[in-house]
N, C-alpha and C positions, 0 to 999 in steps of 0.2 A: 751822690749816687743818681745814676740815670735812671729813665723811666723805661716802659715797655715802648715799643715802636711797632709800626705796621709797615710790611714791605708792598712791593709792587704785585705780590700775589692776591692782594685785596681784590675781591670781587664786588664791593660795595653794597653787601646785603643788610647793613644797618644793625645787625645783631649785636655787636660790641658796643656800639654808640648808645643803643637803646639800654643795655644792661649795666653800663659803666655807673657804678654809684656815686661817682663824684663828677660825672659828665665831663670827664677829661677826653672823650673822642668825639671828633666831629667829621663830617663829610656828606656828600650827596650820595642819594641812591644811585647804585651802579658805578660808582666812582670811587677811586681809592681815598679811604679815610686817614686821619691822622691823629695823634696823641699828643695832646698838650702836657709836656713834660713837668711844668710848674704845678699842675693840677694832678697827675697821675699818682697814686698811692701805692702802686706795685702790687695790688691784690692779686692779680693773675686771672680775673673773671674773663676778661676779653679772650685770652689764649684758650681758656678751658672751653670757649664756645665756638671758636672759629674752625669751622670745617675746611676752609680754604689753606689753612696753615700758614698764616700771614702775619702771625704776630710772633715777635721776638722778645725775649724778657730783657731785663737789664744787663745781662751778661752778652747778649746777642745770640742765645740759644733759642732755636725755635720752639715754641710752645706747643704743646699737645692737647688736642680735643680730648676731653674728659665726659663721659655720660654724667648726666645730672645725679643719677643714682649713686655714683661713684664719689662725689664730692665730699670731702670731710665738712664735718658740721661741729660747730663750738660744743663743749662740754663743760659745765660748770662744776668745779670742785667745791662742794658745799661744805666740805671740813676747813677749806682754807679761805673762802669768799669772805670778804670784809662787809658786804653789802653795801658799798659805797655808792653803786650805781654809775660809775664812770662808764663802764662798757654800754650801758643802756642809753646814756646821754649822747655818746659819741658814735652810735651805730648808724651808719650812712643809709641804711635801708629801713630803719626803726622796726627791726624785727626782734628785738630783745624786750 
C-alpha cells in the first residue's frame, strides 16, 4: 500500500510536517515538502489541514481540507472494550 504524497501545489507552510503524528513529513519553510512512505501511516491528518490542496491520498485523490470542528473523534464502546490498553499504548499523540 502506498502513502500519501505532496504535490507541487505545496507552499511550504509546514503545517503538515508539524502535525504529522509519526514525523513522516519533512521540508523547509516556503519549499515543497515530502512524505516518507516508509513512515506514513495514512492517517490523513496532513490532508485535512492543507489549505493549498497539495496532498494526495494513497489512491492519488486530492485530500480535502476539513475544519477541525468537523473531525471524527474516537468513541469507546464500553460494552465491548476489553480494557487491554493497546489503543492507549499505541496512540502516537498520547491523547488516550
